[in-house]
N, C-alpha and C positions, 0 to 999 in steps of 0.2 A: 568466684572465689574458690570453690571447692577443688577446681581444676589446678589452680595454682597452689594450693596446699598440697594436693596430691602428688603434683610434680616436685615440689620441695623434699617430700617424705621419700620418693623414689630416688631422687638424686643423693640424699643421705644414705639410703641403703645400698646404693650401687657403689658408692665412692670407694670402700674397701675392695671391691672387685678389681678396680684399676690401680690399686696401689703396686708400687715398684717392688719387684721381688728381691731386690738387694739394696741394703743400706750401706752407706759409706761415711765413715768418720776418720779424720785424720788428726794428728796432734804432734806437737814437738815438745822437747823437754826444757826450752828455753826460748826467748825471743830475741836476745841480744847475744852477740859472738864478736870476738876480735879475730883478725886474720889467722887462718888456720885452725882454729876451734872446731871441735866436732860437735854436730846436732843429732840427737836421735829423733827421726821422722818416723812415726808410726802410722800405717795405714790399716784401719780395721774394717772389715766387710762382714755384715750380718746378712744371711740369706736363707730361703727356704731350702729345706733338704733336699728338693727335687732339682734345684739349680746347680749348673756347673760352672765354676768360675774359671775362665782361661787364665793361665799364668801371665802375669805382667812382665814383659821384657823390658828391663831398664838398662839404658845405655850407661855410659860412663858419666854423662852429665845430666843435670836436673836444672835447665835454665842456667843461672849463674852459679849454682851449686854443683859441686863435684861429689859423686858417689864414691865413698871409700870402701864401704862393705854393706851386705844386706843379709837378713836372716828371714826365712820363710818359716812360721811357726806352723805346727800340724794343726789342721781344722778341729775345732772342738764342738760338741753338740750342746746346747743349752737345755734348760728344763722345759722350755716350750717348743722343743723340737726344731730349732733353727740352728743353723751352723754358723760359727764364727771363725774367720781366717785373719790372720794378722801378719804384715810383712813389716819388719823394722830395717829402716835404712840409716846409715851412718853417713852424714853429709858434712860438708865444709865449703868454705869459699877463700879465695885468695885475693879478692878484690874489695875495695871499701865502697860503701854506700848503703842505701837502703834496698832491699830485694825481697821479693814474695816467691815462695815455693810455687813452681808452676802446678796447674790442675792435672790430675790423672784421669785416663779413661779405662774403666774396667769392663772388659768384655765378658759376657756370660751367655749360657744357653739354658733353656729350660722355661 
């Protein structure tokens, strides 16, 4: 019984050591559009100051969506010492139906 209890405590203490160094959050300004309407699609990355985020190379298309414009904000440091980077895409579609914005892969070093 003591071994099981000790194992659980060690697992709980070690869990933060294996936490991902990069957090990713995405959001859109609305969930319904008509053909040609533009959506703001934000990608927000929070990461440790020692981590280097590789720039995401967006093509012209995002699945069924077309990228019209994008802006990369200057990374900012939080009070906790983490960094926050944000990329805002303006996307649209010219087809009808129900679509999902495809997932992103963010590469980093550190």
